[in-house]
N, C-alpha and C positions, 0 to 999 in steps of 0.2 A: 504494500500500500504506500503510495507516494503522497507527499504533502506538497501543496502549492506554496510558492514563496509569497512574500508580501505583495499586495496589489500596488502597482505604481500609482502615484497621485494622478488624478484625472486632470484634463485640461480645463482651466477655468471657463465657466459658461456665463454668457450674458443673461441678465434677468429681465423678464417681460413684466410690464406694469401697465396700468391704465390711468390716463389723466383724469383727475377728479373734476376738472372744468368742463371737458367735452366728451370724455369716455374713450378718446383715441388711444391706440396702443402705443406704449413707450418701451424703448429698449435701454436698459441700464448696462452700458458696456464696460464701465470702470469699476463695477461691483461696489464695494463699500467705500471706495475713494470719492465718489460723487458727493458734493455738498449741495449743489443745485442742478436741476434739470429743466430744460425749456421744451414745452410741447410744440411740435412743428405745426400742429393743426390749429390750435386756438391761441398760441403765443402766451400761455400762462407760464410764469416762472415758479417752479415748485421746490419745496424743501425736500431734498432727497434723503435727509436723515430722519424725516418724520414718516412713520409707518403709513400714515394716511395721506402723504404727499401734500401737505398744506400749501395752498396757493399764496405765494409771497407778493406777486405782482402780475398784472395783466398789461400788455402793451399793444398799442395799435401799430400796424405795419403800413408804411407809406406805399403808395402805388408803385414807386420805383424800388421795391424791396430787392435787396441784394441777395443773390443765391450763391452759395459756396461754389468755387471753381472745382473743389474736391468735395464731393458729396459725403455727408456723414455715413459712417460704416465702411468707407473705402479703406483698404489695407495696402501697405507698401513698405519697402525697406528704406531705412535711413542708416547709413554707416553700418550696413550689414544686419541691422535689427529690424524685425517686423513691428510696425506700428499701425494702429487703427485710428482714423479721424473720428473723434467723439464730440467735439464742440466747435462752434464757429462764432466769432464776435467781430463786429464792425465798430471801429473807433474813429473819432474825429478830433483834430485840434484846429485852432484858429491862430494864424500867424499874420499879423498886420491886417486883420479883418478878413483874411482869405481862409476858407475851410480846406483842410487836407484830411482825407479819409484813407484808412488802410484796413486790411482784414487779418485776423489772427485765427489760427487753427489749433485746437487742442488735440494732441496725439497721445495715445496710451498703449503701453505694452504691460501685461500683467506681471512680468518679472523685472522689467526695467523702469516702470513708472511712466511719468509724463515727459513729453517733449513738445515743442511748439514750432509752428511755421508762421511767418508773417509775409504778407504780400501787399505791395504798393505799386500800382501801374506796371504790373508784370515783373517786378523785381522781388525776389524771394529771399528770406533769411531763415536759417536753421537756428532755433533758439533753445537754450537750456538754462536752467537756474544755476547760479554760481554756488559752489560748495563752500566758499569762504568770502568774507567781505573784502572789497578792494580798499586800498589805503587812499584816503582822501587827502589831497594837497590843495587847500583853498588859496594859498598865497600865489603871488604872481599875477600878471595881467589877465591870464586865462586859467581858471581853475582846472586842475587835472586830477586823475585818479591813477593808481598803479595797481596792476593785477598780473600775477605770474611773471613779474619782471618787465612787463610792457606798460608804457605810459599812454593814457588816453586823455585827449583834450576835450573840454566841454564844448558841445555843439549847440544844444538848445534845451530850454526848459519851458514846458507848456502844460496847459490843462487839457487832458484827453477825456472826452466824454464817450460813453457807451451808447451807440445808436441802435444796435440790432444784435440779437442773440439767437442761437439755435443749439440744441444738444445739451451736453452735460459739462460741468465745470467742477474742479476740485476746490473752489472757493465760492463765497457768496457773490452773486452778480445781480445787477439791476440795470434796466434800461434807464438812461438819464443820469446815472451816477458819473462822477468824474474823479480823476486821479491826477496828481502832479507827476508828469513824466519828464525825466531828465536823461539826456543822451550824451555819452562821451564816446569819441571816435578815435580809432587807430586803424585806418583803412588796411584791409577790408573788414575789420572787426568793429563791433559796436558794443558798448556796455550801456544798458538801459535800466533805469530804476522807476518804479511806480509807487507813489506814496498816497495812501488813503487813510486819513486819520493819523493814528500812531503807527501804522503798519507799513513797512517798506519791503518791496520785493525786487 
């Protein structure tokens, strides 16, 4: 009589839910990592940590609604790792009275965590969260920060507002909220920070 060895761990599975606002089917792709999820049908922003998916906000969609260039649920490789697109956000800043908008994509891998892509007028950035804080050097005519031995010069600071959302996010999101966004550049790389209240990412 032979005995079977231990069962290998199964592949994580996405969870199916229903929107309390309109009843539409929702797919939770990042499992317990989601903090908020946005219904694609009625545009309700839901609390993913609440078993009843409490509605946190409903927003109206303009007639020129932006659709993701990479649809939610799309899978692909970045630097040899498989990721799935789970969230989409459109953000806007105003510089000298002129609006500039860009798109952000939330990517997820159950073993590697989150990664991000941003797109502005066909230009794409591969984005990840820093593992350590850069050294801020505020003195001099242009403020700089140093990270991993490289110096980045201040490019701009602006208020970025969230105009549109789809999918799920590992943080609280609302349409209409704004964050102070500061960019430092050392071409072709950029260090960006977003500050909302006392929290900086």
